N, C-alpha and C positions, 0 to 999 in steps of 0.2 A: 180480787185475785183472778177470777174467771174473766172479767172485762179485760184485764191487762194481757192475759194470755191470748184471748181472741184479737185485740188489737195488734198484737206482735205477730200472729200468724197472717192475718190480713195485710199487714206492711211486708212481710216477706214475699208473700204471693204477689203482690203489685210489683215490688222490685224484681222478682223473677220474671214476670211478664215483661216489665220494661227492658230488662237486660236481653230477653230472647228477641225483642222487637228491634233492638239496636245493633244486631249482628250486622256484619258487613257481607256482601255477597261473596267474600272469600270464605267465611266460616259456614255459609250455607250450604254449599255443595257437598253432597253426602253420597256414601256408597254403603249399600246394605251389607252387613256382616251375617252370612248364613241365611236361614229364613226368618230370623228375628229382626224385623225392621225398626224395631225401638232401639237396637243397638247399632249405631252408624259411626263410620269412621271419616274423619274430615279428609277432604281432598281439595288440593289447591286448584284454582281455576285452570291452570296449564296442564294439569293432570287429569281434569275431569272427562268424562265421556262426552261425545259430541254426535248428535243425530243428524245424518244427512239422508233425505230421502231421495230415492230414484225419481220420483214425480210427486209433487205436492198438491197437484190438481188433477183430478180425474173428471173427464167430461163423457158423461154416459149417453149424450146426444139426446134423441127423442124416444120416449117411451109412452107407453099407454097407461092411463090413471089405473092403479091397482097393482101394476107389476113391481116387482122387488129388483133391486140392483145391488149386487155383491162386488166389492172390489178389495183387493189386498194391496195396501200401501206398503212398499219394499223399503226398508231403511238400513242403514249401515251405521255402526258405531266407529267413527274415524278418530275417538279420543283414545286416551291412554289407561282408562279405568272401566271396569264392567258397567254397562248402561242397565238401569233398573227403570222401566216403565212403570210408575205407580197408579196412573189413571188416565182415562180417555173419556171426554164427555162431548156430546153433540149438541147442536143448538135446539133440538127437539126431540121428542120420544120416537119420532118416525126414523131416526137414524140411530143405529146401535153399532158402537164400536167394540171390538175385543181385542184386549192387549196381550203381548207375549207373557207367558206365565214364568219364564226364567230368565235371568239376567243374560244380555247380549255381551259377550266378550269383545274386547277390542280387536278390529278388523273383521269381525263376524257381522252377519245380516239377520234380520228379523222382519216380522210382518205384523202390521195392525190392520185387521180385517174390519170392513165397515159394511153394513146392510142398510139400505135405504128403502123403506116401504112407502111408495107413492100413493097408497089409499088416502083419499080426502085431499090430494094435493093438485094443483093446477098451475100451469104456466112455468116461467123461468125458476129454477131452484139453485141455490148455493148453500148446501149443508156443510157446516164448518165443524171439524172435529179437533177439539183442543186436547193436546197431549202433554201430560205433566210427568216429569222424569228427573233423575238426578243429573241430567246433562247440563251442559253450559252452552246456551241459556236453558233454563229449567222448563219452559213452556215453548211448545212448537204447535203449529196448526197445519191441517190439511183439509182439502176441500173436495166435495163431490158436487159437481154442476151439470145442468142439463135441463130439458124441457119435458114437462108431464103434460101430455095431450088427452082430450077427452076420450072416454071409451066410444068405440066404434059400435 
């Protein structure tokens, strides 16, 4: 009896995983409801939020090794639903992004702050920050670029 029950649970779990992976892009766009991100409402792609960056590449020029560069990437939600930025990751630990804490309403603007620490870095740099959100498309990238020179 126990063995049959365990096999039934395993089969249901597998089927649930398979069904979740088979969703189309239309059913994957979501908007958080309140502060509980586990409850989401489905949004058609045409009604999804859309991120538009004022500039998606920031050239910090030439800096001396050990200097920190801070830049605010300004963005606007040009879609029809609130934009929720759920994550931002950088290519290495020397670059730290900070996402907006609240949803960005349609037509409104927000900021993703990024700090690059050049300690231990030399030469040309291209630090990519990957932003994940409920927008269409779900992933966007911005770049910090420039050159790190040896300390004088």
